[in-house]
C-alpha positions in Angstrom: 229.7 203.4 192.1 232.7 204.5 189.7 232.9 203.1 186.0 235.3 200.1 185.6 237.1 199.6 182.2 238.8 196.8 181.0 242.2 197.7 179.6 244.0 194.9 178.5 243.9 191.1 178.0 246.1 188.7 179.6 247.5 186.4 176.8 250.0 184.4 178.1 253.3 184.0 180.6 256.8 185.6 179.3 260.0 184.6 180.5 260.5 182.6 184.1 260.3 185.2 186.1 256.3 185.4 186.1 256.0 188.0 183.3 252.5 188.1 181.7 251.8 189.4 178.1 249.3 191.8 177.9 247.4 193.3 174.9 245.9 196.5 175.3 242.4 196.7 174.5 242.7 200.6 173.0 245.7 199.7 171.1 247.6 202.1 173.3 250.1 201.1 176.2 251.1 204.4 177.7 249.0 204.6 180.6 250.2 201.3 181.3 253.2 202.6 182.7 251.4 205.0 185.2 249.5 202.0 187.3 250.4 200.9 190.5 247.3 198.8 191.2 244.6 196.8 189.2 242.0 194.4 189.4 242.6 191.1 187.3 239.5 189.4 186.5 238.0 186.3 185.0 234.1 186.1 185.0 233.2 186.2 188.5 236.7 185.4 190.2 238.3 188.9 191.2 241.9 189.4 192.3 243.7 192.7 193.3 247.2 193.7 192.0 250.2 195.3 192.2 251.9 196.6 189.5 255.8 195.9 189.8 257.0 196.6 186.1 255.9 197.2 183.1 257.6 197.1 179.7 256.9 197.2 175.9 257.6 194.9 173.5 257.5 194.7 169.6 253.7 194.4 169.8 252.4 193.3 173.3 252.9 194.8 176.7 254.9 192.6 179.4 254.1 193.3 182.9 254.9 191.9 186.3 252.6 191.8 189.6 253.7 191.2 193.0 253.2 187.6 193.8 253.5 186.5 190.4 256.8 184.8 190.6 256.7 182.0 188.1 255.8 181.0 184.3 253.3 178.6 186.2 251.5 181.3 188.5 251.2 183.4 185.2 249.8 180.9 183.0 246.8 181.1 185.7 246.0 184.3 184.2 245.9 183.7 180.7 242.7 185.1 179.1 241.9 187.3 182.3 241.0 191.0 182.1 242.7 194.1 183.5 240.5 196.4 185.0 241.0 200.0 186.2 238.9 202.6 187.6 237.9 205.4 184.5 240.7 208.0 185.9 243.4 205.4 184.9 242.2 204.5 181.5 243.8 205.3 178.1 243.0 209.0 177.8 240.3 210.0 175.1 241.6 212.1 171.9 239.4 214.7 170.4 236.1 213.4 169.3 236.9 210.1 170.5 234.4 208.6 173.6 234.5 205.5 176.0 232.6 202.6 174.5 231.2 202.2 177.9 230.0 205.4 177.8 227.5 204.3 175.0 226.0 200.9 176.9 222.3 201.6 177.7 
């Protein structure tokens, strides 16, 4: 089974169209712009989500998922994690390793 990485944490809703404020777990944001599909997870709950758009703010990313269209729906995902397969995680720099690879 392919490794799954948590690349972001949803910190709340933004605006009136259902956008979500996202904090990157790596501190990097560029890899979010290549995403098309992700898994949103909170504990045992998991939801597949299609990325509609992503834009960078001053210190956060604002991301819009298809089917989340108002602040009330967006707020339900506060504190959920955004998961992707290894190949969609932030690329490693020289001498860096993924924390996931150090487990066990």
